[in-house]
VOGU-3710 file (C-alpha; in Angstrom, 3 decimals, decimal comma):
1> aavvldrldd> 52,727/-29,321/-18,109  55,744/-31,531/-19,167  54,761/-31,215/-22,821  54,365/-27,506/-22,585  57,701/-27,014/-20,940  59,277/-29,257/-23,469  57,652/-27,272/-26,378  58,929/-23,956/-24,784  62,546/-25,102/-24,321  64,450/-24,169/-27,321
11> slheaervpa> 67,869/-25,134/-25,964  69,882/-27,985/-27,564  70,366/-31,071/-25,313  71,783/-33,410/-27,876  74,917/-32,680/-29,973  73,343/-34,458/-33,023  70,634/-31,792/-33,373  73,255/-29,097/-34,050  74,003/-30,208/-37,715  70,223/-30,636/-38,449
21> ltglpllgav> 69,400/-27,089/-37,227  72,526/-25,105/-38,480  73,451/-27,012/-41,732  77,028/-27,155/-40,393  79,046/-30,212/-39,564  79,728/-31,052/-35,895  83,575/-31,094/-35,495  83,549/-32,415/-31,921  81,956/-32,570/-28,475  83,631/-32,139/-25,251
31> arfprevrhp> 82,278/-33,141/-22,019  81,731/-30,412/-19,383  83,704/-30,767/-16,153  82,045/-30,710/-12,850  82,581/-27,445/-11,076  84,771/-29,007/-8,546  87,152/-30,278/-11,077  89,445/-27,600/-12,443  92,098/-28,704/-15,007  92,393/-26,012/-17,717
41> lvvseaarvt> 95,044/-27,827/-19,475  93,268/-31,192/-19,699  95,501/-32,744/-22,281  98,549/-32,161/-20,211  96,677/-33,446/-17,060  95,723/-36,569/-19,198  99,360/-37,248/-19,879  100,088/-37,099/-16,104  97,358/-39,409/-15,314  98,646/-41,962/-17,880
51> vdqgkgrggq> 102,195/-41,675/-16,549  100,944/-42,106/-12,925  99,187/-45,244/-13,950  102,134/-46,619/-15,589  104,183/-46,007/-12,332  102,229/-48,409/-10,137  98,567/-47,356/-9,836  97,744/-50,837/-11,172  95,823/-49,407/-14,122  93,070/-48,249/-11,918
61> rgpedglivg> 91,474/-45,036/-12,687  89,179/-42,877/-10,404  86,195/-41,140/-11,787  88,093/-37,897/-12,299  90,947/-39,641/-14,024  88,573/-41,283/-16,336  86,884/-37,919/-17,231  90,223/-36,211/-17,854  91,396/-38,858/-20,139  88,088/-39,024/-22,068
71> vaeayrllra> 88,037/-35,149/-22,570  91,711/-35,326/-23,788  90,567/-37,928/-26,416  87,714/-35,567/-27,387  90,182/-32,790/-28,128  92,311/-35,171/-30,155  89,194/-36,110/-32,298  88,363/-32,398/-32,613  91,967/-32,019/-33,961  91,521/-34,815/-36,471
81> nlqfsavdrr> 88,266/-33,533/-37,608  89,673/-30,099/-38,190  92,366/-31,413/-40,331  89,937/-33,525/-42,348  87,654/-30,345/-42,830  90,834/-28,645/-44,462  91,610/-31,307/-47,025  90,767/-29,032/-49,900  92,582/-25,895/-48,676  95,142/-25,283/-46,099
91> lrslvvtslq> 93,939/-24,208/-42,592  96,122/-21,365/-41,575  94,064/-19,663/-38,717  90,832/-20,122/-36,682  88,830/-18,296/-34,151  87,528/-19,963/-30,902  84,556/-18,313/-29,214  81,436/-18,965/-27,353  77,930/-17,509/-26,961  78,194/-16,607/-23,317
101> pqegktttaa> 80,936/-16,231/-20,681  82,154/-19,269/-18,689  81,310/-21,802/-21,459  84,957/-23,113/-21,879  86,168/-21,207/-24,827  89,551/-20,396/-23,535  89,994/-23,983/-22,124  89,106/-25,250/-25,609  91,401/-22,909/-27,481  94,345/-23,952/-25,025
111> nlavvlaqag> 93,833/-27,598/-25,201  93,178/-27,504/-28,939  96,606/-25,664/-29,419  98,382/-28,266/-27,305  97,019/-31,282/-29,148  97,885/-29,625/-32,466  101,399/-29,200/-31,291  101,544/-32,704/-30,171  100,743/-33,787/-33,621  103,910/-31,964/-34,816
121> lrvvlvdadl> 102,360/-28,674/-36,004  103,966/-25,241/-35,125  101,082/-23,430/-33,382  100,659/-19,965/-32,179  97,924/-19,388/-29,602  96,815/-15,700/-29,628  94,885/-14,247/-26,609  92,562/-11,742/-28,648  90,101/-11,499/-25,682  91,062/-7,923/-24,875
131> rrpavhrvfg> 88,228/-7,672/-22,336  88,861/-10,583/-19,910  91,992/-12,291/-21,023  92,833/-15,632/-19,484  95,283/-17,470/-21,770  98,258/-16,237/-19,699  96,530/-17,500/-16,473  96,029/-20,988/-18,043  99,673/-21,304/-19,091  101,236/-19,388/-16,087
141> lpnnqglttl> 102,842/-16,755/-18,343  103,374/-12,968/-17,891  100,991/-10,585/-19,665  102,981/-7,304/-19,373  103,202/-7,314/-23,224  101,402/-9,164/-26,008  99,032/-8,573/-28,821  98,148/-5,004/-27,915  101,836/-4,164/-27,657  102,323/-5,682/-31,097
151> llqeqpldpa> 99,438/-3,694/-32,641  100,982/-0,384/-31,300  104,337/-1,118/-32,791  105,418/-0,133/-36,412  108,382/-2,664/-36,773  107,906/-6,265/-37,898  106,880/-9,076/-35,514  109,810/-9,927/-33,112  109,611/-13,657/-32,589  110,922/-13,012/-28,946
161> mllagpvpgl> 107,450/-11,768/-28,120  105,917/-15,356/-28,705  106,326/-17,177/-25,281  107,052/-20,943/-25,226  104,100/-23,192/-24,203  104,192/-26,344/-22,132  104,867/-28,683/-25,211  107,343/-28,346/-28,148  105,871/-26,421/-31,147  103,529/-24,290/-29,075
171> lvlpsgplpp> 104,032/-20,601/-28,823  101,731/-18,135/-26,934  101,037/-14,466/-27,534  99,239/-13,125/-24,579  96,791/-10,140/-24,736  99,049/-7,565/-23,283  97,655/-4,284/-21,629  93,849/-3,941/-22,208  92,897/-1,252/-24,567  89,741/1,105/-24,350
181> npsdllgstr> 88,743/0,156/-27,906  89,124/-3,743/-28,482  86,803/-3,979/-31,499  88,536/-1,126/-33,386  91,843/-2,637/-32,766  90,866/-6,196/-33,811  89,292/-4,906/-37,064  92,132/-2,780/-38,045  94,391/-3,126/-41,120  97,260/-3,474/-38,690
191> mqrrlhelee> 95,635/-6,555/-37,080  95,199/-8,161/-40,465  98,923/-7,613/-41,148  99,916/-8,991/-37,841  97,810/-12,112/-38,380  99,674/-12,730/-41,643  102,952/-12,269/-39,885  101,940/-14,820/-37,212  100,790/-17,212/-39,884  104,329/-17,009/-41,291
201> qadlvvvdtp> 105,689/-18,144/-37,948  103,365/-21,286/-37,490  101,406/-23,932/-39,284  98,300/-22,787/-37,517  97,227/-19,731/-35,566  94,477/-20,369/-32,932  92,764/-17,218/-31,720  90,843/-16,907/-28,451  88,176/-14,274/-28,429  85,354/-12,842/-26,198
211> pvavaadavv> 81,980/-14,313/-26,248  79,745/-13,151/-29,212  76,834/-12,346/-26,792  79,261/-9,894/-25,007  81,052/-8,255/-27,683  81,453/-8,168/-31,525  85,225/-8,915/-31,504  84,896/-12,456/-32,745  82,662/-11,433/-35,560  85,095/-8,778/-36,559
221> lgplv> 87,941/-11,316/-36,604  86,017/-13,851/-38,385  86,744/-12,527/-41,972  90,445/-12,057/-41,094  91,059/-15,833/-40,302
//
């Protein structure tokens, strides 16, 4: 029975199998947080843990602290591997997505943007999930205007629409009001033009998108970044 179940299970349990099956390089692996631990900005939380230890916790880490610091290091390794992968050509923008909801794509996009900014890059994090946006909640920012507002305007990008993130060098463009036709908006010529304008404002643009099993938005945006 165990052998049959193993044969029928086509899911991936080891990160090392991904390159063998896809022919693509593995840029990083980030541990999944237990459900009871919720720190969307893991990198910032790791900095707090480090500071607290220096203030007199005797260098002792609890299990949760060790996990936070380890995950923050995984994001820094992901940053380094992304930079190595772009040695031959400059990396200007990238899409972050997942297969299913609740897999951590927004958490990954947010923490990746933070570690890139901590490395001295100017980063714009764009919430292009026009179905269930979450970037503004992660950073505690308003969402009354954002990407959709920008796509409806004719005038050039106003840098004031980009909101300051928690670290120097990081700017955030929330989703804005949700439209009835997200895929059409994201695949438009105006979206391509706006992406170019955002690339002019930053060294790297990180775009958060809906899961690919839910919507085609990430696939539509792929050729534009």
